[in-house]
DOMAR-573122 format. One record per residue (C-alpha): x, y, z; residue number from 0. Coordinates in steps of 0.05 Angstrom, whole numbers, plus 5000, padded with zeros to 4 digits. Layout:
KELUM    x    y    z resi
KELUM    X    Y    Z  NUM
...
This chain:
KELUM    x    y    z resi
KELUM 1171 6373 1029    0
KELUM 1227 6352 1075    1
KELUM 1191 6312 1129    2
KELUM 1257 6280 1150    3
KELUM 1290 6347 1165    4
KELUM 1228 6373 1199    5
KELUM 1225 6311 1243    6
KELUM 1300 6316 1255    7
KELUM 1295 6387 1280    8
KELUM 1240 6369 1328    9
KELUM 1279 6309 1353   10
KELUM 1341 6352 1362   11
KELUM 1301 6402 1403   12
KELUM 1286 6347 1452   13
KELUM 1350 6307 1453   14
KELUM 1406 6356 1436   15
KELUM 1415 6408 1490   16
KELUM 1460 6451 1446   17
KELUM 1406 6455 1392   18
KELUM 1354 6471 1444   19
KELUM 1396 6527 1474   20
KELUM 1410 6557 1405   21
KELUM 1337 6551 1386   22
KELUM 1316 6586 1450   23
KELUM 1361 6644 1432   24
KELUM 1352 6646 1356   25
KELUM 1303 6596 1326   26
KELUM 1306 6627 1257   27
KELUM 1380 6613 1252   28
KELUM 1372 6541 1276   29
KELUM 1319 6529 1223   30
KELUM 1369 6548 1168   31
KELUM 1410 6486 1186   32
KELUM 1353 6441 1162   33
KELUM 1323 6433 1093   34
KELUM 1253 6460 1108   35
KELUM 1199 6487 1063   36
KELUM 1167 6554 1077   37
KELUM 1103 6518 1100   38
KELUM 1144 6477 1150   39
KELUM 1179 6538 1176   40
KELUM 1112 6574 1185   41
KELUM 1085 6514 1224   42
KELUM 1147 6515 1268   43
KELUM 1143 6589 1280   44
KELUM 1069 6582 1299   45
KELUM 1087 6525 1347   46
KELUM 1028 6486 1320   47
KELUM 1033 6411 1334   48
KELUM 0970 6396 1293   49
KELUM 0999 6430 1231   50
KELUM 1065 6393 1241   51
KELUM 1026 6327 1244   52
KELUM 0991 6345 1179   53
KELUM 1059 6356 1148   54
KELUM 1078 6284 1164   55
KELUM 1114 6288 1231   56
KELUM 1101 6233 1282   57
KELUM 1052 6255 1335   58
KELUM 1102 6251 1392   59
KELUM 1154 6292 1356   60
KELUM 1103 6346 1341   61
KELUM 1098 6362 1415   62
KELUM 1172 6379 1422   63
KELUM 1159 6447 1389   64
KELUM 1124 6466 1454   65
KELUM 1191 6461 1490   66
KELUM 1207 6530 1462   67
KELUM 1144 6560 1492   68
KELUM 1158 6591 1560   69
KELUM 1090 6569 1586   70
KELUM 1109 6496 1575   71
KELUM 1185 6499 1583   72
KELUM 1187 6490 1658   73
KELUM 1140 6430 1658   74
KELUM 1176 6368 1684   75
KELUM 1157 6330 1621   76
KELUM 1201 6374 1577   77
KELUM 1261 6364 1623   78
KELUM 1259 6288 1616   79
KELUM 1297 6252 1562   80
């Protein structure tokens, strides 16, 4: 598994606006830039923070996948850095 790359992608979703914008438009393409296993990609596609935690990602980083979910995207928390 590539927990570093998985964590890096989630961190980039929060802190790198360019990555976030690209992921919003084409998340599959963004995932190809990271060394991820198929299990990790499936967890990202599902937007499942619990599964990401089981894969070794820090609990706070796991939540950043929700930034891509329109239901959560406009929440003030996700806009803060």
